[in-house]
N, CA, C and O atoms as a GROMACS GRO file, in nm:
protein
  624
    1MET      N    1   0.084  -0.118   0.000
    1MET     CA    2   0.000   0.000   0.000
    1MET      C    3   0.089   0.125   0.000
    1MET      O    4   0.180   0.136   0.082
    2PRO      N    5   0.064   0.220  -0.091
    2PRO     CA    6   0.148   0.340  -0.098
    2PRO      C    7   0.123   0.431   0.023
    2PRO      O    8   0.011   0.446   0.073
    3ARG      N    9   0.235   0.491   0.068
    3ARG     CA   10   0.225   0.581   0.183
    3ARG      C   11   0.175   0.718   0.136
    3ARG      O   12   0.210   0.766   0.028
    4LYS      N   13   0.095   0.777   0.220
    4LYS     CA   14   0.047   0.912   0.189
    4LYS      C   15   0.156   1.012   0.222
    4LYS      O   16   0.223   1.002   0.325
    5LYS      N   17   0.172   1.108   0.133
    5LYS     CA   18   0.270   1.214   0.161
    5LYS      C   19   0.208   1.313   0.259
    5LYS      O   20   0.093   1.353   0.246
    6LYS      N   21   0.290   1.351   0.357
    6LYS     CA   22   0.243   1.453   0.452
    6LYS      C   23   0.255   1.589   0.386
    6LYS      O   24   0.350   1.617   0.312
    7LYS      N   25   0.159   1.671   0.414
    7LYS     CA   26   0.162   1.808   0.363
    7LYS      C   27   0.274   1.883   0.434
    7LYS      O   28   0.291   1.872   0.556
    8GLN      N   29   0.349   1.959   0.358
    8GLN     CA   30   0.451   2.043   0.418
    8GLN      C   31   0.383   2.169   0.472
    8GLN      O   32   0.342   2.257   0.396
    9ARG      N   33   0.372   2.176   0.603
    9ARG     CA   34   0.311   2.292   0.666
    9ARG      C   35   0.421   2.391   0.702
    9ARG      O   36   0.534   2.352   0.733
   10SER      N   37   0.385   2.516   0.699
   10SER     CA   38   0.479   2.616   0.746
   10SER      C   39   0.399   2.724   0.818
   10SER      O   40   0.280   2.746   0.792
   11LEU      N   41   0.466   2.790   0.908
   11LEU     CA   42   0.404   2.894   0.989
   11LEU      C   43   0.469   3.028   0.960
   11LEU      O   44   0.589   3.036   0.938
   12LEU      N   45   0.389   3.132   0.959
   12LEU     CA   46   0.443   3.266   0.946
   12LEU      C   47   0.483   3.315   1.085
   12LEU      O   48   0.402   3.313   1.178
   13VAL      N   49   0.608   3.360   1.097
   13VAL     CA   50   0.657   3.406   1.226
   13VAL      C   51   0.715   3.546   1.212
   13VAL      O   52   0.761   3.586   1.105
   14LEU      N   53   0.712   3.619   1.321
   14LEU     CA   54   0.772   3.751   1.330
   14LEU      C   55   0.903   3.736   1.405
   14LEU      O   56   0.905   3.688   1.518
   15LEU      N   57   1.013   3.778   1.343
   15LEU     CA   58   1.144   3.765   1.406
   15LEU      C   59   1.162   3.877   1.509
   15LEU      O   60   1.148   3.995   1.477
   16LEU      N   61   1.192   3.838   1.632
   16LEU     CA   62   1.211   3.935   1.740
   16LEU      C   63   1.357   3.976   1.756
   16LEU      O   64   1.388   4.069   1.830
   17GLU      N   65   1.446   3.905   1.686
   17GLU     CA   66   1.587   3.942   1.683
   17GLU      C   67   1.648   3.890   1.554
   17GLU      O   68   1.585   3.811   1.483
   18ASP      N   69   1.770   3.933   1.523
   18ASP     CA   70   1.838   3.885   1.403
   18ASP      C   71   1.873   3.738   1.419
   18ASP      O   72   1.928   3.697   1.521
   19ILE      N   73   1.839   3.658   1.318
   19ILE     CA   74   1.870   3.515   1.320
   19ILE      C   75   1.948   3.484   1.193
   19ILE      O   76   1.897   3.504   1.083
   20PRO      N   77   2.074   3.434   1.208
   20PRO     CA   78   2.155   3.403   1.090
   20PRO      C   79   2.084   3.304   0.998
   20PRO      O   80   2.019   3.210   1.044
   21HIS      N   81   2.096   3.324   0.870
   21HIS     CA   82   2.040   3.239   0.765
   21HIS      C   83   1.887   3.240   0.763
   21HIS      O   84   1.826   3.160   0.692
   22LEU      N   85   1.824   3.329   0.839
   22LEU     CA   86   1.679   3.336   0.836
   22LEU      C   87   1.633   3.479   0.806
   22LEU      O   88   1.555   3.499   0.713
   23GLY      N   89   1.679   3.577   0.884
   23GLY     CA   90   1.637   3.714   0.857
   23GLY      C   91   1.673   3.810   0.969
   23GLY      O   92   1.737   3.773   1.068
   24GLN      N   93   1.631   3.934   0.949
   24GLN     CA   94   1.659   4.043   1.043
   24GLN      C   95   1.541   4.065   1.136
   24GLN      O   96   1.428   4.023   1.108
   25LYS      N   97   1.568   4.131   1.246
   25LYS     CA   98   1.465   4.165   1.343
   25LYS      C   99   1.352   4.243   1.275
   25LYS      O  100   1.377   4.338   1.201
   26GLY      N  101   1.226   4.200   1.302
   26GLY     CA  102   1.111   4.269   1.248
   26GLY      C  103   1.057   4.210   1.119
   26GLY      O  104   0.948   4.249   1.074
   27GLU      N  105   1.131   4.118   1.057
   27GLU     CA  106   1.084   4.057   0.932
   27GLU      C  107   0.984   3.945   0.962
   27GLU      O  108   0.984   3.887   1.070
   28ILE      N  109   0.901   3.917   0.864
   28ILE     CA  110   0.806   3.806   0.874
   28ILE      C  111   0.856   3.697   0.782
   28ILE      O  112   0.876   3.720   0.662
   29LYS      N  113   0.877   3.576   0.836
   29LYS     CA  114   0.931   3.464   0.760
   29LYS      C  115   0.844   3.342   0.778
   29LYS      O  116   0.767   3.332   0.874
   30SER      N  117   0.856   3.248   0.685
   30SER     CA  118   0.784   3.122   0.691
   30SER      C  119   0.880   3.013   0.738
   30SER      O  120   0.986   2.993   0.677
   31VAL      N  121   0.845   2.942   0.844
   31VAL     CA  122   0.930   2.833   0.896
   31VAL      C  123   0.846   2.709   0.923
   31VAL      O  124   0.723   2.716   0.935
   32LYS      N  125   0.913   2.597   0.931
   32LYS     CA  126   0.843   2.471   0.961
   32LYS      C  127   0.809   2.467   1.109
   32LYS      O  128   0.876   2.531   1.190
   33PRO      N  129   0.705   2.391   1.146
   33PRO     CA  130   0.660   2.388   1.285
   33PRO      C  131   0.768   2.351   1.387
   33PRO      O  132   0.773   2.409   1.495
   34GLY      N  133   0.854   2.256   1.354
   34GLY     CA  134   0.960   2.215   1.447
   34GLY      C  135   1.059   2.327   1.474
   34GLY      O  136   1.100   2.349   1.588
   35TYR      N  137   1.098   2.398   1.367
   35TYR     CA  138   1.191   2.509   1.380
   35TYR      C  139   1.125   2.623   1.458
   35TYR      O  140   1.189   2.690   1.539
   36PHE      N  141   0.996   2.645   1.431
   36PHE     CA  142   0.922   2.747   1.506
   36PHE      C  143   0.924   2.716   1.654
   36PHE      O  144   0.949   2.804   1.736
   37LYS      N  145   0.898   2.589   1.690
   37LYS     CA  146   0.894   2.549   1.831
   37LYS      C  147   1.028   2.577   1.898
   37LYS      O  148   1.034   2.626   2.011
   38TYR      N  149   1.138   2.546   1.826
   38TYR     CA  150   1.273   2.568   1.878
   38TYR      C  151   1.299   2.718   1.897
   38TYR      O  152   1.344   2.760   2.003
   39LEU      N  153   1.269   2.797   1.794
   39LEU     CA  154   1.294   2.942   1.802
   39LEU      C  155   1.203   3.009   1.905
   39LEU      O  156   1.247   3.100   1.976
   40PHE      N  157   1.080   2.965   1.913
   40PHE     CA  158   0.984   3.022   2.009
   40PHE      C  159   1.029   2.996   2.152
   40PHE      O  160   1.016   3.082   2.239
   41SER      N  161   1.082   2.875   2.176
   41SER     CA  162   1.127   2.840   2.312
   41SER      C  163   1.245   2.928   2.355
   41SER      O  164   1.266   2.950   2.475
   42GLN      N  165   1.321   2.977   2.258
   42GLN     CA  166   1.434   3.066   2.290
   42GLN      C  167   1.394   3.214   2.288
   42GLN      O  168   1.476   3.301   2.314
   43GLY      N  169   1.268   3.240   2.258
   43GLY     CA  170   1.219   3.378   2.258
   43GLY      C  171   1.266   3.460   2.140
   43GLY      O  172   1.272   3.583   2.148
   44LYS      N  173   1.299   3.394   2.030
   44LYS     CA  174   1.350   3.465   1.912
   44LYS      C  175   1.242   3.498   1.810
   44LYS      O  176   1.264   3.583   1.724
   45VAL      N  177   1.126   3.432   1.819
   45VAL     CA  178   1.017   3.457   1.724
   45VAL      C  179   0.884   3.460   1.796
   45VAL      O  180   0.870   3.414   1.909
   46ALA      N  181   0.784   3.516   1.727
   46ALA     CA  182   0.646   3.511   1.774
   46ALA      C  183   0.561   3.475   1.654
   46ALA      O  184   0.594   3.510   1.540
   47LEU      N  185   0.452   3.405   1.678
   47LEU     CA  186   0.362   3.368   1.571
   47LEU      C  187   0.304   3.497   1.511
   47LEU      O  188   0.259   3.585   1.584
   48ALA      N  189   0.305   3.507   1.379
   48ALA     CA  190   0.266   3.631   1.311
   48ALA      C  191   0.115   3.643   1.297
   48ALA      O  192   0.060   3.628   1.188
   49THR      N  193   0.048   3.670   1.409
   49THR     CA  194  -0.096   3.697   1.405
   49THR      C  195  -0.113   3.848   1.386
   49THR      O  196  -0.019   3.924   1.405
   50GLU      N  197  -0.233   3.888   1.349
   50GLU     CA  198  -0.258   4.030   1.326
   50GLU      C  199  -0.230   4.114   1.450
   50GLU      O  200  -0.170   4.222   1.442
   51GLU      N  201  -0.274   4.064   1.566
   51GLU     CA  202  -0.253   4.139   1.691
   51GLU      C  203  -0.105   4.150   1.723
   51GLU      O  204  -0.057   4.257   1.761
   52LYS      N  205  -0.032   4.039   1.707
   52LYS     CA  206   0.113   4.040   1.736
   52LYS      C  207   0.185   4.136   1.643
   52LYS      O  208   0.275   4.210   1.684
   53LEU      N  209   0.145   4.133   1.516
   53LEU     CA  210   0.212   4.221   1.420
   53LEU      C  211   0.196   4.367   1.460
   53LEU      O  212   0.291   4.444   1.455
   54ARG      N  213   0.075   4.403   1.500
   54ARG     CA  214   0.051   4.542   1.543
   54ARG      C  215   0.133   4.576   1.666
   54ARG      O  216   0.199   4.679   1.672
   55SER      N  217   0.129   4.487   1.766
   55SER     CA  218   0.194   4.518   1.893
   55SER      C  219   0.347   4.510   1.884
   55SER      O  220   0.415   4.586   1.952
   56GLU      N  221   0.401   4.421   1.803
   56GLU     CA  222   0.547   4.404   1.794
   56GLU      C  223   0.611   4.496   1.692
   56GLU      O  224   0.721   4.547   1.715
   57LEU      N  225   0.544   4.518   1.579
   57LEU     CA  226   0.605   4.598   1.474
   57LEU      C  227   0.604   4.747   1.503
   57LEU      O  228   0.694   4.820   1.460
   58LYS      N  229   0.502   4.794   1.575
   58LYS     CA  230   0.492   4.937   1.603
   58LYS      C  231   0.616   4.988   1.677
   58LYS      O  232   0.676   5.087   1.634
   59PRO      N  233   0.658   4.922   1.788
   59PRO     CA  234   0.779   4.970   1.854
   59PRO      C  235   0.904   4.956   1.767
   59PRO      O  236   0.994   5.040   1.774
   60LEU      N  237   0.910   4.852   1.684
   60LEU     CA  238   1.025   4.834   1.596
   60LEU      C  239   1.033   4.947   1.495
   60LEU      O  240   1.141   5.001   1.470
   61LEU      N  241   0.918   4.984   1.438
   61LEU     CA  242   0.917   5.094   1.342
   61LEU      C  243   0.956   5.226   1.408
   61LEU      O  244   1.031   5.304   1.352
   62LEU      N  245   0.903   5.248   1.528
   62LEU     CA  246   0.937   5.372   1.600
   62LEU      C  247   1.085   5.375   1.632
   62LEU      O  248   1.149   5.480   1.622
   63GLU      N  249   1.140   5.261   1.672
   63GLU     CA  250   1.281   5.252   1.708
   63GLU      C  251   1.369   5.283   1.586
   63GLU      O  252   1.468   5.355   1.598
   64THR      N  253   1.334   5.227   1.470
   64THR     CA  254   1.415   5.252   1.351
   64THR      C  255   1.402   5.398   1.307
   64THR      O  256   1.501   5.458   1.265
   65LYS      N  257   1.282   5.455   1.315
   65LYS     CA  258   1.265   5.595   1.278
   65LYS      C  259   1.346   5.685   1.371
   65LYS      O  260   1.408   5.782   1.327
   66LYS      N  261   1.345   5.651   1.499
   66LYS     CA  262   1.418   5.730   1.598
   66LYS      C  263   1.568   5.723   1.569
   66LYS      O  264   1.638   5.824   1.577
   67GLU      N  265   1.616   5.605   1.535
   67GLU     CA  266   1.759   5.587   1.506
   67GLU      C  267   1.797   5.661   1.377
   67GLU      O  268   1.904   5.721   1.370
   68GLU      N  269   1.710   5.657   1.276
   68GLU     CA  270   1.737   5.730   1.152
   68GLU      C  271   1.743   5.880   1.179
   68GLU      O  272   1.831   5.949   1.128
   69ARG      N  273   1.650   5.929   1.259
   69ARG     CA  274   1.647   6.072   1.291
   69ARG      C  275   1.773   6.113   1.368
   69ARG      O  276   1.828   6.221   1.345
   70LYS      N  277   1.817   6.027   1.457
   70LYS     CA  278   1.938   6.056   1.535
   70LYS      C  279   2.060   6.065   1.442
   70LYS      O  280   2.147   6.150   1.462
   71GLN      N  281   2.067   5.976   1.342
   71GLN     CA  282   2.177   5.980   1.246
   71GLN      C  283   2.174   6.108   1.164
   71GLN      O  284   2.278   6.167   1.136
   72GLU      N  285   2.054   6.152   1.126
   72GLU     CA  286   2.039   6.279   1.052
   72GLU      C  287   2.089   6.395   1.137
   72GLU      O  288   2.156   6.485   1.087
   73ILE      N  289   2.056   6.392   1.265
   73ILE     CA  290   2.096   6.500   1.356
   73ILE      C  291   2.248   6.501   1.373
   73ILE      O  292   2.308   6.608   1.381
   74LEU      N  293   2.310   6.383   1.380
   74LEU     CA  294   2.456   6.378   1.393
   74LEU      C  295   2.524   6.434   1.268
   74LEU      O  296   2.627   6.500   1.279
   75LYS      N  297   2.468   6.408   1.150
   75LYS     CA  298   2.522   6.466   1.026
   75LYS      C  299   2.506   6.617   1.028
   75LYS      O  300   2.596   6.690   0.988
   76LEU      N  301   2.389   6.664   1.075
   76LEU     CA  302   2.363   6.807   1.085
   76LEU      C  303   2.462   6.873   1.182
   76LEU      O  304   2.508   6.984   1.157
   77LYS      N  305   2.492   6.804   1.290
   77LYS     CA  306   2.588   6.856   1.389
   77LYS      C  307   2.724   6.878   1.324
   77LYS      O  308   2.785   6.983   1.342
   78GLU      N  309   2.771   6.779   1.248
   78GLU     CA  310   2.900   6.793   1.180
   78GLU      C  311   2.898   6.909   1.082
   78GLU      O  312   2.996   6.983   1.071
   79GLU      N  313   2.788   6.925   1.012
   79GLU     CA  314   2.774   7.033   0.914
   79GLU      C  315   2.778   7.170   0.983
   79GLU      O  316   2.843   7.262   0.935
   80ILE      N  317   2.708   7.182   1.096
   80ILE     CA  318   2.704   7.309   1.169
   80ILE      C  319   2.841   7.343   1.227
   80ILE      O  320   2.880   7.459   1.229
   81GLU      N  321   2.913   7.241   1.274
   81GLU     CA  322   3.045   7.266   1.332
   81GLU      C  323   3.144   7.320   1.229
   81GLU      O  324   3.240   7.389   1.265
   82LYS      N  325   3.122   7.290   1.102
   82LYS     CA  326   3.211   7.339   0.996
   82LYS      C  327   3.176   7.482   0.954
   82LYS      O  328   3.259   7.550   0.894
   83LEU      N  329   3.054   7.528   0.986
   83LEU     CA  330   3.008   7.660   0.943
   83LEU      C  331   3.069   7.773   1.024
   83LEU      O  332   3.104   7.758   1.140
   84ARG      N  333   3.079   7.889   0.958
   84ARG     CA  334   3.116   8.014   1.024
   84ARG      C  335   3.035   8.124   0.960
   84ARG      O  336   3.043   8.147   0.839
   85PHE      N  337   2.957   8.192   1.041
   85PHE     CA  338   2.876   8.302   0.990
   85PHE      C  339   2.942   8.434   1.028
   85PHE      O  340   2.998   8.448   1.137
   86GLU      N  341   2.935   8.531   0.936
   86GLU     CA  342   2.988   8.664   0.963
   86GLU      C  343   2.872   8.764   0.961
   86GLU      O  344   2.788   8.762   0.871
   87PHE      N  345   2.871   8.849   1.060
   87PHE     CA  346   2.768   8.952   1.069
   87PHE      C  347   2.836   9.087   1.086
   87PHE      O  348   2.942   9.098   1.148
   88ASN      N  349   2.773   9.191   1.030
   88ASN     CA  350   2.823   9.327   1.045
   88ASN      C  351   2.732   9.406   1.138
   88ASN      O  352   2.610   9.402   1.125
   89LEU      N  353   2.792   9.476   1.231
   89LEU     CA  354   2.716   9.562   1.323
   89LEU      C  355   2.704   9.700   1.259
   89LEU      O  356   2.802   9.754   1.208
   90LYS      N  357   2.586   9.756   1.264
   90LYS     CA  358   2.567   9.894   1.219
   90LYS      C  359   2.577   9.982   1.343
   90LYS      O  360   2.499   9.970   1.437
   91ILE      N  361   2.677  10.069   1.339
   91ILE     CA  362   2.703  10.152   1.456
   91ILE      C  363   2.687  10.300   1.417
   91ILE      O  364   2.738  10.345   1.314
   92GLY      N  365   2.615  10.372   1.501
   92GLY     CA  366   2.589  10.514   1.477
   92GLY      C  367   2.710  10.599   1.510
   92GLY      O  368   2.811  10.548   1.559
   93PRO      N  369   2.700  10.732   1.483
   93PRO     CA  370   2.812  10.824   1.507
   93PRO      C  371   2.851  10.836   1.654
   93PRO      O  372   2.966  10.868   1.684
   94LYS      N  373   2.758  10.811   1.745
   94LYS     CA  374   2.789  10.822   1.888
   94LYS      C  375   2.824  10.686   1.950
   94LYS      O  376   2.835  10.674   2.072
   95GLY      N  377   2.842  10.583   1.864
   95GLY     CA  378   2.882  10.452   1.914
   95GLY      C  379   2.766  10.360   1.950
   95GLY      O  380   2.787  10.250   2.001
   96GLN      N  381   2.643  10.403   1.923
   96GLN     CA  382   2.529  10.317   1.955
   96GLN      C  383   2.510  10.212   1.845
   96GLN      O  384   2.530  10.240   1.727
   97VAL      N  385   2.472  10.091   1.887
   97VAL     CA  386   2.454   9.979   1.794
   97VAL      C  387   2.309   9.981   1.744
   97VAL      O  388   2.215   9.982   1.824
   98PHE      N  389   2.291   9.980   1.610
   98PHE     CA  390   2.158   9.984   1.551
   98PHE      C  391   2.105   9.847   1.512
   98PHE      O  392   1.984   9.825   1.513
   99SER      N  393   2.193   9.755   1.477
   99SER     CA  394   2.144   9.622   1.434
   99SER      C  395   2.228   9.512   1.499
   99SER      O  396   2.319   9.458   1.435
  100PRO      N  397   2.198   9.479   1.624
  100PRO     CA  398   2.273   9.373   1.690
  100PRO      C  399   2.240   9.236   1.629
  100PRO      O  400   2.139   9.221   1.560
  101VAL      N  401   2.325   9.138   1.655
  101VAL     CA  402   2.301   9.002   1.606
  101VAL      C  403   2.199   8.935   1.698
  101VAL      O  404   2.218   8.928   1.820
  102THR      N  405   2.091   8.886   1.638
  102THR     CA  406   1.983   8.823   1.715
  102THR      C  407   1.960   8.681   1.664
  102THR      O  408   2.020   8.638   1.566
  103LYS      N  409   1.872   8.609   1.734
  103LYS     CA  410   1.835   8.474   1.692
  103LYS      C  411   1.779   8.476   1.550
  103LYS      O  412   1.806   8.386   1.470
  104GLU      N  413   1.701   8.580   1.518
  104GLU     CA  414   1.638   8.590   1.387
  104GLU      C  415   1.743   8.599   1.276
  104GLU      O  416   1.727   8.537   1.171
  105LYS      N  417   1.849   8.678   1.298
  105LYS     CA  418   1.955   8.692   1.198
  105LYS      C  419   2.029   8.560   1.180
  105LYS      O  420   2.063   8.521   1.067
  106ILE      N  421   2.055   8.491   1.290
  106ILE     CA  422   2.124   8.361   1.281
  106ILE      C  423   2.036   8.260   1.209
  106ILE      O  424   2.085   8.183   1.126
  107LEU      N  425   1.906   8.260   1.239
  107LEU     CA  426   1.811   8.169   1.174
  107LEU      C  427   1.806   8.196   1.023
  107LEU      O  428   1.802   8.103   0.943
  108LYS      N  429   1.806   8.324   0.986
  108LYS     CA  430   1.803   8.361   0.845
  108LYS      C  431   1.930   8.312   0.774
  108LYS      O  432   1.924   8.267   0.659
  109ALA      N  433   2.044   8.322   0.842
  109ALA     CA  434   2.171   8.274   0.785
  109ALA      C  435   2.166   8.122   0.764
  109ALA      O  436   2.216   8.072   0.664
  110PHE      N  437   2.106   8.049   0.858
  110PHE     CA  438   2.090   7.904   0.843
  110PHE      C  439   2.001   7.874   0.722
  110PHE      O  440   2.032   7.785   0.642
  111GLN      N  441   1.891   7.947   0.709
  111GLN     CA  442   1.799   7.925   0.598
  111GLN      C  443   1.864   7.951   0.464
  111GLN      O  444   1.836   7.882   0.366
  112GLU      N  445   1.952   8.051   0.457
  112GLU     CA  446   2.025   8.080   0.334
  112GLU      C  447   2.118   7.967   0.296
  112GLU      O  448   2.144   7.944   0.177
  113LYS      N  449   2.170   7.894   0.395
  113LYS     CA  450   2.257   7.779   0.370
  113LYS      C  451   2.176   7.652   0.345
  113LYS      O  452   2.233   7.548   0.311
  114GLY      N  453   2.044   7.659   0.360
  114GLY     CA  454   1.958   7.543   0.337
  114GLY      C  455   1.947   7.449   0.456
  114GLY      O  456   1.908   7.333   0.440
  115ILE      N  457   1.979   7.498   0.573
  115ILE     CA  458   1.971   7.416   0.695
  115ILE      C  459   1.844   7.453   0.770
  115ILE      O  460   1.819   7.570   0.799
  116LYS      N  461   1.764   7.351   0.801
  116LYS     CA  462   1.637   7.376   0.870
  116LYS      C  463   1.652   7.352   1.019
  116LYS      O  464   1.670   7.239   1.063
  117ILE      N  465   1.645   7.459   1.095
  117ILE     CA  466   1.637   7.450   1.241
  117ILE      C  467   1.532   7.550   1.288
  117ILE      O  468   1.493   7.640   1.214
  118ASN      N  469   1.489   7.533   1.411
  118ASN     CA  470   1.390   7.624   1.469
  118ASN      C  471   1.459   7.733   1.549
  118ASN      O  472   1.572   7.717   1.594
  119LYS      N  473   1.390   7.842   1.564
  119LYS     CA  474   1.442   7.954   1.643
  119LYS      C  475   1.468   7.911   1.787
  119LYS      O  476   1.563   7.957   1.850
  120SER      N  477   1.384   7.821   1.838
  120SER     CA  478   1.398   7.777   1.977
  120SER      C  479   1.522   7.690   1.999
  120SER      O  480   1.565   7.669   2.113
  121GLN      N  481   1.581   7.639   1.889
  121GLN     CA  482   1.701   7.556   1.902
  121GLN      C  483   1.827   7.640   1.920
  121GLN      O  484   1.930   7.589   1.964
  122ILE      N  485   1.819   7.768   1.885
  122ILE     CA  486   1.933   7.858   1.901
  122ILE      C  487   1.932   7.910   2.044
  122ILE      O  488   1.839   7.980   2.084
  123LEU      N  489   2.034   7.876   2.120
  123LEU     CA  490   2.037   7.910   2.262
  123LEU      C  491   2.117   8.038   2.287
  123LEU      O  492   2.212   8.039   2.365
  124LEU      N  493   2.077   8.145   2.220
  124LEU     CA  494   2.141   8.275   2.236
  124LEU      C  495   2.064   8.353   2.341
  124LEU      O  496   1.943   8.372   2.329
  125LYS      N  497   2.135   8.398   2.442
  125LYS     CA  498   2.071   8.478   2.547
  125LYS      C  499   2.093   8.625   2.514
  125LYS      O  500   2.206   8.674   2.515
  126GLY      N  501   1.986   8.693   2.484
  126GLY     CA  502   1.997   8.835   2.452
  126GLY      C  503   2.043   8.858   2.310
  126GLY      O  504   2.018   8.777   2.220
  127LYS      N  505   2.112   8.971   2.290
  127LYS     CA  506   2.160   9.009   2.158
  127LYS      C  507   2.310   9.033   2.167
  127LYS      O  508   2.363   9.070   2.272
  128ILE      N  509   2.379   9.012   2.055
  128ILE     CA  510   2.524   9.038   2.052
  128ILE      C  511   2.545   9.179   1.998
  128ILE      O  512   2.511   9.210   1.884
  129LYS      N  513   2.602   9.265   2.084
  129LYS     CA  514   2.622   9.405   2.047
  129LYS      C  515   2.769   9.443   2.040
  129LYS      O  516   2.802   9.560   2.023
  130ASN      N  517   2.859   9.343   2.052
  130ASN     CA  518   3.003   9.369   2.052
  130ASN      C  519   3.069   9.299   1.934
  130ASN      O  520   3.015   9.205   1.876
  131GLU      N  521   3.188   9.347   1.899
  131GLU     CA  522   3.268   9.282   1.795
  131GLU      C  523   3.339   9.162   1.855
  131GLU      O  524   3.361   9.154   1.976
  132GLY      N  525   3.376   9.067   1.767
  132GLY     CA  526   3.454   8.953   1.813
  132GLY      C  527   3.400   8.821   1.760
  132GLY      O  528   3.308   8.817   1.678
  133GLU      N  529   3.462   8.712   1.811
  133GLU     CA  530   3.418   8.578   1.775
  133GLU      C  531   3.335   8.521   1.888
  133GLU      O  532   3.371   8.534   2.005
  134PHE      N  533   3.226   8.457   1.853
  134PHE     CA  534   3.136   8.400   1.954
  134PHE      C  535   3.100   8.257   1.915
  134PHE      O  536   3.095   8.222   1.797
  135GLU      N  537   3.074   8.175   2.016
  135GLU     CA  538   3.024   8.040   1.994
  135GLU      C  539   2.882   8.035   2.050
  135GLU      O  540   2.860   8.054   2.170
  136ILE      N  541   2.788   8.009   1.962
  136ILE     CA  542   2.647   8.006   2.001
  136ILE      C  543   2.604   7.860   2.013
  136ILE      O  544   2.616   7.785   1.916
  137PRO      N  545   2.555   7.818   2.130
  137PRO     CA  546   2.507   7.679   2.142
  137PRO      C  547   2.378   7.656   2.064
  137PRO      O  548   2.286   7.738   2.067
  138ILE      N  549   2.373   7.542   1.995
  138ILE     CA  550   2.256   7.502   1.917
  138ILE      C  551   2.211   7.366   1.970
  138ILE      O  552   2.289   7.271   1.970
  139ASN      N  553   2.086   7.357   2.015
  139ASN     CA  554   2.030   7.232   2.066
  139ASN      C  555   1.960   7.161   1.950
  139ASN      O  556   1.861   7.212   1.897
  140LEU      N  557   2.012   7.044   1.910
  140LEU     CA  558   1.958   6.974   1.795
  140LEU      C  559   1.856   6.867   1.832
  140LEU      O  560   1.791   6.811   1.743
  141GLY      N  561   1.839   6.838   1.958
  141GLY     CA  562   1.746   6.734   2.002
  141GLY      C  563   1.820   6.606   2.035
  141GLY      O  564   1.938   6.593   2.006
  142TYR      N  565   1.750   6.511   2.098
  142TYR     CA  566   1.808   6.383   2.140
  142TYR      C  567   1.933   6.404   2.225
  142TYR      O  568   2.027   6.324   2.218
  143SER      N  569   1.936   6.510   2.304
  143SER     CA  570   2.048   6.544   2.392
  143SER      C  571   2.176   6.572   2.314
  143SER      O  572   2.286   6.555   2.367
  144ILE      N  573   2.162   6.614   2.189
  144ILE     CA  574   2.279   6.647   2.107
  144ILE      C  575   2.284   6.799   2.093
  144ILE      O  576   2.189   6.864   2.051
  145GLN      N  577   2.400   6.853   2.130
  145GLN     CA  578   2.418   6.998   2.125
  145GLN      C  579   2.549   7.027   2.054
  145GLN      O  580   2.646   6.952   2.066
  146THR      N  581   2.553   7.137   1.980
  146THR     CA  582   2.675   7.178   1.910
  146THR      C  583   2.691   7.328   1.923
  146THR      O  584   2.600   7.398   1.969
  147ASN      N  585   2.807   7.378   1.884
  147ASN     CA  586   2.833   7.521   1.888
  147ASN      C  587   2.853   7.575   1.747
  147ASN      O  588   2.922   7.514   1.665
  148LEU      N  589   2.792   7.688   1.720
  148LEU     CA  590   2.807   7.758   1.593
  148LEU      C  591   2.903   7.874   1.615
  148LEU      O  592   2.886   7.952   1.709
  149LYS      N  593   3.003   7.885   1.529
  149LYS     CA  594   3.098   7.995   1.541
  149LYS      C  595   3.050   8.110   1.454
  149LYS      O  596   3.021   8.094   1.336
  150ILE      N  597   3.041   8.228   1.517
  150ILE     CA  598   3.004   8.347   1.440
  150ILE      C  599   3.109   8.457   1.466
  150ILE      O  600   3.169   8.466   1.573
  151ILE      N  601   3.127   8.538   1.364
  151ILE     CA  602   3.222   8.648   1.373
  151ILE      C  603   3.141   8.776   1.354
  151ILE      O  604   3.068   8.791   1.256
  152VAL      N  605   3.156   8.866   1.448
  152VAL     CA  606   3.083   8.993   1.443
  152VAL      C  607   3.186   9.104   1.418
  152VAL      O  608   3.280   9.122   1.495
  153LYS      N  609   3.165   9.180   1.308
  153LYS     CA  610   3.257   9.287   1.270
  153LYS      C  611   3.184   9.420   1.270
  153LYS      O  612   3.061   9.426   1.263
  154ARG      N  613   3.261   9.523   1.278
  154ARG     CA  614   3.205   9.658   1.270
  154ARG      C  615   3.176   9.688   1.124
  154ARG      O  616   3.265   9.680   1.038
  155GLY      N  617   3.052   9.721   1.097
  155GLY     CA  618   3.012   9.750   0.959
  155GLY      C  619   2.988   9.898   0.940
  155GLY      O  620   3.033   9.981   1.019
  156SER      N  621   2.916   9.930   0.831
  156SER     CA  622   2.890  10.072   0.801
  156SER      C  623   2.768  10.121   0.875
  156SER      O  624   2.731  10.238   0.861
   0.00000   0.00000   0.00000
């Protein structure tokens, strides 16, 4: 009597960590029941049900977005550290300053260079009314802070 062939069953699983020769964390893969049982016992996979996918993938997506954003901010930090802005002070005949350097002027200089930051990220206290070189702290988020070098000269 001929033997009946068993159906090859496979299960869809969500990988909770990187597994060599199978896939990366967050991927959905098809595995045989025995392999699933082994991986599940080690806490490396979860059965890919709709509820699990929602609950497990959401934090993974947020984590990757957060990491991507942090990398963008680190690149921005390097770019800002290379910059030097020059501003001219308009000084009247009696020595009074008419156009001090403000957050708005620094923000406008960033926009001219194509760098997008908010006014609130520039940590300038008050206005700069003197000549010289200054380092202005810039808060980029994720506890990353850098200094912008500006040079203030006497203008017309």
